[in-house]
C-alpha positions in Angstrom: 129.4 -63.0 38.4 131.3 -66.3 38.6 130.1 -69.6 37.2 129.5 -70.8 40.8 127.2 -67.8 41.3 125.2 -68.7 38.3 124.7 -72.3 39.4 123.8 -71.6 43.1 121.1 -69.6 45.0 120.3 -68.5 48.5 117.6 -70.4 50.4 116.3 -70.6 53.9 116.9 -74.1 55.3 117.0 -76.0 58.6 118.9 -79.1 59.8 116.6 -79.8 62.8 113.1 -79.2 63.9 112.6 -76.4 66.4 112.0 -72.7 66.9 112.6 -69.9 64.5 116.3 -70.0 65.4 116.8 -73.2 63.5 116.3 -71.3 60.2 119.4 -70.3 58.4 120.4 -68.9 55.0 122.4 -71.4 52.9 123.8 -71.6 49.4 122.3 -74.5 47.4 122.3 -75.7 43.8 119.9 -73.8 41.6 117.3 -76.4 40.3 116.6 -77.1 36.7 113.0 -77.4 35.4 111.8 -80.7 34.0 109.0 -81.4 31.6 106.0 -79.2 32.3 107.9 -77.3 35.0 108.9 -73.7 35.4 111.9 -72.2 37.2 110.7 -69.0 38.9 112.9 -66.2 40.1 111.2 -65.5 43.4 110.6 -61.9 44.2 108.2 -62.4 47.1 106.9 -65.4 49.1 104.3 -65.4 51.8 104.9 -66.9 55.2 101.9 -68.9 56.6 101.1 -70.7 59.8 101.8 -74.0 58.0 105.4 -72.9 57.6 106.1 -72.6 61.3 104.2 -75.8 62.0 106.4 -77.7 59.5 109.5 -76.0 60.9 108.8 -77.1 64.4 107.0 -80.4 63.9 107.8 -81.7 60.5 104.1 -82.5 59.7 104.0 -83.8 56.1 107.5 -82.9 55.2 109.1 -85.2 57.8 112.6 -84.7 58.9 114.9 -81.8 57.8 116.7 -80.6 55.9 114.0 -78.8 53.8 113.2 -75.4 52.4 109.8 -74.1 53.4 107.4 -71.8 51.5 104.4 -72.4 49.2 103.4 -68.9 48.1 105.4 -67.5 45.2 105.4 -64.4 43.0 108.2 -63.7 40.6 109.4 -64.0 37.0 109.8 -67.1 34.8 113.5 -67.7 34.6 113.5 -70.9 32.5 110.9 -73.3 31.2 111.1 -77.1 30.9 110.1 -79.2 27.9 106.5 -78.9 27.0 105.7 -75.6 28.7 103.5 -73.6 26.3 101.8 -71.3 28.8 104.8 -69.1 29.8 108.0 -67.7 28.5 111.1 -66.4 30.4 110.4 -63.0 31.7 106.7 -63.5 32.3 105.5 -62.4 35.7 103.6 -65.1 37.5 102.2 -66.1 40.9 100.7 -69.1 42.5 100.9 -71.8 45.2 103.3 -74.7 45.0 101.5 -78.1 45.4 100.6 -78.6 49.0 102.1 -80.2 51.0 105.1 -81.7 49.2 105.9 -78.9 46.8 107.5 -76.5 49.3 110.6 -74.5 48.5 109.7 -70.8 47.7 111.7 -69.3 50.6 114.6 -69.1 48.2 115.8 -67.1 45.2 114.5 -69.6 42.7 112.0 -72.4 42.9 110.6 -75.1 40.6 106.8 -75.0 40.0 104.5 -77.2 37.9 103.3 -75.0 35.1 99.6 -75.6 36.2 100.3 -74.2 39.6 101.0 -70.7 38.2 99.0 -67.9 36.5 100.0 -64.5 35.2 100.4 -61.9 37.9 97.9 -59.0 37.4 99.8 -55.9 36.4 98.0 -53.9 39.1 99.6 -56.1 41.9 103.1 -55.7 43.0 105.1 -58.8 43.9 104.6 -58.3 47.6 100.8 -58.4 47.5 100.8 -61.1 44.9 103.2 -63.2 47.0 100.9 -62.9 50.0 97.7 -64.1 48.2 98.0 -67.7 46.8 97.8 -70.1 49.8 95.4 -68.2 51.9 93.2 -67.3 48.9 93.1 -70.8 47.5 92.2 -72.1 50.9 89.4 -69.7 51.3 88.2 -70.1 47.7 88.1 -73.9 47.9 86.4 -73.9 51.3 83.7 -71.3 50.4 83.0 -72.1 46.7 83.8 -75.8 46.3 83.0 -77.3 49.7 80.4 -74.9 50.9 78.9 -73.7 47.6 78.4 -70.3 49.1 75.6 -68.4 47.4 74.3 -64.8 47.4 72.3 -63.8 50.5 73.7 -66.7 52.7 75.1 -66.0 56.1 78.7 -67.1 56.7 80.7 -67.1 60.0 84.4 -66.7 59.6 86.5 -67.4 62.6 89.7 -65.4 63.1 88.5 -63.0 60.3 91.5 -60.7 60.6 94.0 -63.5 60.1 95.7 -64.6 56.9 93.0 -66.9 55.6 90.3 -65.1 57.4 90.7 -61.6 55.9 90.8 -62.9 52.3 87.8 -65.2 53.0 85.8 -62.2 54.1 86.5 -60.5 50.8 85.7 -63.6 48.8 82.5 -64.1 50.7 81.4 -60.5 50.1 82.3 -60.8 46.4 79.8 -63.7 46.3 77.1 -61.7 47.9 77.1 -63.2 51.4 76.3 -61.7 54.8 79.6 -62.0 56.8 80.0 -62.4 60.5 83.6 -62.3 61.6 85.4 -62.9 64.9 88.4 -61.0 66.1 89.6 -59.2 69.2 87.9 -55.7 69.6 90.9 -53.7 68.5 90.7 -55.4 65.0 87.0 -54.6 64.5 87.6 -51.4 62.5 89.8 -53.4 60.2 87.0 -56.1 59.8 84.5 -53.4 58.8 87.0 -51.9 56.3 87.2 -55.3 54.5 83.4 -55.8 54.5 82.4 -57.7 57.6 78.7 -57.0 58.4 78.8 -58.1 62.0 82.0 -58.2 64.1 82.2 -60.3 67.3 84.8 -60.1 70.0 85.6 -63.7 70.8 87.2 -62.7 74.0 84.0 -61.3 75.6 81.3 -63.2 73.6 80.7 -66.9 73.4 80.3 -67.0 69.7 78.8 -70.4 69.4 76.2 -69.5 72.0 75.0 -66.2 70.5 75.3 -66.7 66.7 72.4 -68.6 65.0 71.0 -69.4 61.6 74.3 -69.5 59.7 74.6 -71.3 56.4 78.4 -71.7 56.3 81.1 -71.6 58.9 84.8 -71.3 57.9 86.8 -72.7 60.8 90.4 -71.6 60.8 91.1 -72.6 64.4 90.2 -76.3 64.5 89.8 -78.6 67.5 86.9 -77.8 69.8 85.9 -74.8 67.6 85.0 -77.1 64.8 82.6 -79.1 66.9 81.1 -76.1 68.7 80.5 -74.3 65.4 78.1 -77.0 64.3 75.5 -75.6 66.7 75.2 -72.2 64.9 74.2 -73.7 61.6 70.8 -73.9 60.0 69.6 -77.4 59.0 71.7 -78.5 56.1 74.4 -75.9 56.8 78.1 -76.7 56.7 81.2 -76.1 58.8 84.4 -76.3 56.7 87.5 -76.7 58.7 90.9 -76.0 57.1 92.6 -78.0 59.8 91.9 -81.7 59.0 92.9 -83.2 62.3 92.2 -82.9 66.0 88.4 -82.5 66.0 87.1 -85.6 67.9 83.4 -86.2 67.2 83.2 -83.6 64.5 81.5 -85.7 61.8 79.4 -87.7 64.3 78.0 -84.5 65.9 77.3 -83.1 62.4 75.3 -86.2 61.5 73.3 -85.9 64.7 72.4 -82.3 64.1 71.5 -82.7 60.4 74.3 -80.6 59.1 77.6 -81.1 57.2 81.2 -81.3 58.5 84.1 -80.9 56.0 87.8 -81.1 56.8 90.1 -80.0 54.0 93.6 -79.3 52.9 94.3 -76.7 50.2 95.3 -78.0 46.8 97.2 -76.3 43.9 94.6 -75.3 41.4 95.0 -73.2 38.2 91.2 -72.4 37.9 91.1 -71.2 41.5 94.2 -69.1 40.9 92.6 -67.6 37.8 89.6 -66.7 39.8 91.7 -65.1 42.5 93.7 -63.1 40.0 90.4 -61.8 38.5 89.1 -60.8 41.9 92.4 -59.0 42.7 92.5 -57.3 39.3 89.0 -56.0 39.9 89.8 -54.6 43.3 87.6 -57.1 45.2 90.4 -59.0 46.8 93.5 -57.4 48.4 96.0 -58.9 50.8 96.8 -56.8 53.9 100.5 -56.9 54.6 101.3 -57.3 58.3 105.1 -57.0 57.6 107.8 -57.6 55.0 111.3 -59.1 55.7 114.3 -59.8 53.6 114.9 -63.4 52.9 117.8 -63.6 55.4 115.4 -62.5 58.2 113.0 -65.4 57.8 113.4 -66.4 61.4 112.1 -62.9 62.5 109.1 -63.4 60.3 108.4 -66.8 61.9 108.8 -65.3 65.4 106.3 -62.5 64.6 103.8 -64.8 63.0 103.8 -67.2 65.9 102.7 -64.4 68.3 99.2 -64.7 66.7 98.8 -61.0 66.9 99.4 -60.0 63.3 96.7 -58.7 60.9 97.0 -60.0 57.4 100.1 -61.6 55.9 103.9 -61.7 56.4 106.0 -61.7 53.3 109.7 -62.5 52.5 111.4 -60.5 49.8 114.4 -61.8 47.9 115.7 -58.4 46.7 
């Protein structure tokens, strides 16, 4: 290996906003960790809808060039000054701070030490790399914003999707009765992961037939956020993981005597520790819809954007 090889790494970048075809593999300088930072050798990194939304529209990251990716599972390659929690060689996983901490779709990435936890030995890097963003989103929505309790009824929209299928498992682990929506061919999968009542959103008007729900997890946004308020019991809550585009959401919630919450996921060590514990105990497992080598990131984006996948897509660097 030459000195140039040591100081550079492969990454997936883009020069313009657009479709999957704008993604390209490039050689860039390998970053160095600063105080309280860790350099992670990426082994696996999930691909999430927020990735292709940033790729095509910029969102919070603005104009390219940038490297996407918030999920990461790998090994600590180097630690910065003040890092006491990890040493080189430790296997870790976590979510980079959202939205400005992207960059895991590369061979190496810098992470704040508090964004990472130790990877459970029972999880391979592929499954670990699929979990952080969707699991933290579901965990924060259900436990922090909704305070989901045993025996409560929760409706999860798009329950077979990335966030949805982990939210089902988290809700079941907390003792909830789970109603999940998905197309009929995915209902067997929903039952396998613990859904008590599966609804085909294509043939059933969910918000007209479901009633007496304590918590709704809205992974769709827009009109779904507002319509979901009608299924709640008095004092219930709709938590939308899409913080924009729901006109009248809060006003309608106030009129009905329920709560409306719009959130963005946030990097959280305590949440990641809880997720690691659930995964270690077998109560939380990511379903892998497909894996791709890093160089084929565009193919992963194209598949994800079809909206037909069940579970998570993951990029592998080896």
